[in-house]
N, C-alpha and C positions, 0 to 999 in steps of 0.2 A: 196588322200585327199578328204574328203566329201565336197559337195557343201554348201557354207554358203549363206544364203538368207537374204533379207532385214528384215524379221520378227525376226530373231535371233539377228541381230544388234539392232533392236528396243527393244527387251526384255532386252538386256544387258545395253542399255543406258537410257531407259525410254522414249525415243522420239517416236513419232508416226511413223508408216511405211512410211507415206507420207513425213514426214520431213527427215527421213533417206534417202529415195529415192532421194529427192531434193538435199541433201548434197552430195550424191555419184555422182550426175550428175552436181555438181557445180552450182546449181541454186542460183540466187541472193537473193531469198527470205529467205535463211538460214543465220543466223548471223555467223560471223567468229568463235566465240567461240563454238557455237553449231556444226558447221562443223568440227572444230578441234576435239571435243569429239567423234563425229561419225566416222571420218576417223581413229582416233586412235583405236577405238573399232574394226572397220572393219579390220585393219591391224592385231590386236591381234588375231582375230578369223580366219584369213587366207582367208578373202573374196577376190574373184577375179571377176572383172567385166566380164560379158559374151559378152559385146559389143566389137566390133573390128573396126579398121579403115581400109579403103581400099587403102589408099595412104599416101605419105608424101609430104607436101607442103614446099618447101624451099623458105623462104621470105628474099630477099636481101633488107634491109632497107638502103636507100640511102638519105643522106642529101645534101651533096655538090658534092660528087664524087671525092673530092680532094685526098682521100686516097684509095678508092676502084678502081677507074677507070683504073689506070695503074698497080695495083698490081695483083699478081697471087695467093694471099693467099686464097681468097674466092672460086676460081674454085677448089682448092684442097679440101676445106671443102665440096663443092658440090659433088665432086667425091666420097668422103668418105660416104656421106649421101646416094648417089645413089647406091653404092655397097652394103652397109649394108641393105638398103631397098629391093634391088633386092634379096638378100639372104633370105629375109622373104616373098618373093612373092609379094612385094608391089611396085607400080610404084611411080615415083617422078615427081612432077610438080614444076615449077619455077615462082616466082612472084617478081616483083620489087615494093617496097613501097617507093614512093617519099615523103619524110618527109618535103620537102621544101614547099609543098602545104598542110597546116595543115588540112583544111576541107576535102579535097579529101583523105588525108591519114587516117583521122578518119573514113570516110565511108568505105574505103577499109579494114582497120584493123578490123572494126566491122564484115564485111563479112567473113574475114579470120578466126577470132577468134570464130565465132558462128557456123562454119561448122564442126560438130562433125564426119563427115564421113572421115575426114583426120586429121593426126597429123601434127604439125607445127614445123619446125626448123627455128628460127629467127636469122639472122646474125646481131649482134648488134655493129659491128665495129664503125659505124659512129653515133650511137644513143647516146643521152644525157639522163640524168635521167628523164626528163619530158616526153620523147618520150615513155617510157615504160607504161605510164598511158593508152595509146591506147589499151593495151592488159590486163589491170587489171582484167577484168571479163571474160577472155577467157573461153569458154566452151570446145574448142578443146584441146587435150593434146598439150603442148607447151614447147619447150626447147630453151634457148638462147645460141648461140655460139659466142664467142669473145665479150661478153658483160655481164653486170650484172646490177641489180637495187638495190639501197640501201633502198628504201622505200616500194617496193613491192617484195615479195619473189617469184622467179621463179627458176626452175631447170636451171642450166647453166653449160657450159663447157668453161673454160678460160685458158689462158696461164699464167704461173707464171712470170709475167712481171718484177716485182721488183727484185726477186732473180736472174732471168736470166741476167738482166743488171748488177747486182752486180757481178756475175761471170765473165761476159765479161770484166768489168773494172778491176777486180782482175787479170785477165789474162794479161791485159796491164801492170799493176803494176809489176807483176812477170817478165815481159820482160824488166824491168828497166825504164819504163815510169813514170815520176813524174809530168810532165805538161800535163794534159789531158784535151782536149777540148770536147765540146758537140755540136752536130748538132741537133737542135730542130725544129720540124715541126711547122710552123705557125698555121696550123689547129690542134688544141689540142684535138684529140680524147682521150678517157679516158685511153687508154693504155699508152700514152706517158708520162704523169706526173709520173706514177708508174715506168717507165724505168728511168726517170731522178732521182727519189728518190733512186733507186738502185745504180746508178752511184755515186751520192753524198755520199751515205753511205759507199761505198767501198773506196772512196777517203779519207773520214774522218777517217774511221777505220784504215787506213794505216798511219795515222798521216800526211797526205799531205794537202795542201791548195787548195780550190776551187777558181779558178781565173775566175771571171765573164767576163773578157775580152775575154776568150776563148769560150764563148757561141755564136754560130752562129744560128740565126733564119733563117730557110730556107723553101722554098716551098716544098710540099710533092709529086711533080711529078719530073721526071728526069730533065725536062727543067727548071722548076722554082727553083729547088735545085741548078742547075748549075748557074743560074743567081744570086741567093742569095750568093753563095760562091764567085762568080766572083766579085760581088760588095764589099763583105767583104775584099777580098784580095786586091782590088784596093786601099784600105786605108793604105796598107803596114803595117799591124799589126804584132806584135810579134806572132810567131807561136808556138802552143803547139807541143810536140813531137808525140802526137797521138790524134785522134778523135774517140769518140763513136757517131755513127749516129743512130737515132731512127728507121730508116728503111733502107733496102738495096737500095731502090729507091733513098733516099736522099744521101746515100753514093756514089752511082754511079754518080749522078749529081755533087757532091762535088769533086769527083776524077777527073772528066773531067775538071772542072775549075782549080783545082790545077795543073794538067798536063799542061794545056795551059799556066799557069803562071810560068812554069819551075820548079815546085816543084815535086820532085821525090818521088814516093810511092813504098816501105816503107822507102827508104834511108833517106829522109828528114822528112816525116810525115807518121806515120802509121794510119790505119783506120780500124775500125771494125763495121759491120752492124748488122742488126736484121731481120730475116725472112728466110734466105737462099732461096731466089727466084732463079728460074732456071738460070737467067743471071749472078748470082754471080760467077759462074765458068768461064764465058766468059769475065768477067771484066779484065782490064789490070792494075795491076796484079790481079789474082783471089782473090776474097774478102773473108777474114776471117769473119765469121758471126755466128749468133745464129739460129739454125734450129728449126722451130716451127712445131709440129706434126699436120699439118692441116687436112690431111686425117683422122687421128685418132680422131680428134675433131668431125668430121662429123659422124663417125661410133659410137662413144660413145654417141653422141646426140640421135641417133636412139635407142640405147640401153636404154637410159633414158626414151624416149617416150614409149617404150614397157613396161618398169617397171611401169610407171604411169598408163598405161591401165590395166595391169594384177594385180598390187598390189597397190591399192589406199592408200595414206598415208597423214597424216596431216602436214608433214614437206616437205621441198624442199631440193634438193641436189645441192651443188656447187662443181664441180670437177676441180681442178687446175692441169694442165699438165705441167710437167717439159720440158725443152728444151735441146738441145745438142750443144755444142760449136764446130764449124767446122773450123779447122785450115787450112788456105790456105797460100797466100803469101803477104798479105797486112799489116802484122804486123812484125816489125823487133825488135830484141833484141838490147838494147843499154847499 
């Protein structure tokens, strides 16, 4: 393939070489519409940037830590990033972005986003819509993992949350469960409402009723989920025959509280989790759950970064990865 230069893109679009160069390097001085036209022309001509990055920077965006601190999801993503980067001869560095201190986060994000010597994988698990504005004018190649932004377009790799929860709930229904409860995290990261929507859709499409009394709000750590379920059970509520938990961590805490209350799993109540964390196999009984391809999310993020660098485009990509239902012993047929 012949080398395509700035001047050829300039001739095709009618914009000056300086404007084309600025657009290809994501400079703020170029309007979004002009940049879109130039990037589209660059793609059609087969332009490939000659610049390269020397490393990958994994940015763990942390707001409260209520979801990230006890989970092993993000270490899996990090391992996927590191392995894919190593295969390309790139090193990986790790940075924690504390979003709770907005001014400090703004300064840190600016430094990260302006360093074009490295590409960025941004973990968005605890990020809200407003947080992504910190990276709106990023000069460095950037991909979000486990997060997305509705107002600013970024390349991202996410899990199919709603469909995965729909499938998990359908599995419970197929096993005869008609009264299905929901264990919802009090910390409402953006994945959780999508999972709840999938559960509700499965229940409604099966002609069943959603009982709001079966919804338990729980902490998102093992200890806080345990305390939440223990407090709920102390009220002597009517129990559903099965629970869907928004995460394995919440499932584990809830299982402990139910066991202490004399509720047998799955004989009295079944439960299904989400994530397939390592401890799921060690739970008593072993937890039926949804396996998330966290390693693959990391490696695909690196692939997207390399695609950004080699093949500039005016559009972004959102990749939704499916999950796998892992059957163990926490769900009974009734």
